[in-house]
C-alpha positions, 0 to 999 in steps of 0.5 A: 398544133395549136389553131389561132389567129392573126388576132393572137398576134397583134394583127387585126384578121380584116388587115391580114392581106395588107400585111402580107404585102408587106412582107413581101415588099419588105422581103423584095428590098432586102432581096430575100426571097418571097415565093416558094418554088413547090408551092406554085411547081416554079424551078426556082424560089424568086424575089418577086415584085418590082419596086418603083421609087 
């Protein structure tokens, strides 16, 4: 397995957290699962977050 940084994909390492939250928001807006139940011990996968317009 090759290990690399986010910089190799055009994302500054200082911006990886904000990029992750942007992805979570995009998934929520598109009603796609943005939470993995197995990672937290939850019973089901879910769309998390509240979008306020």
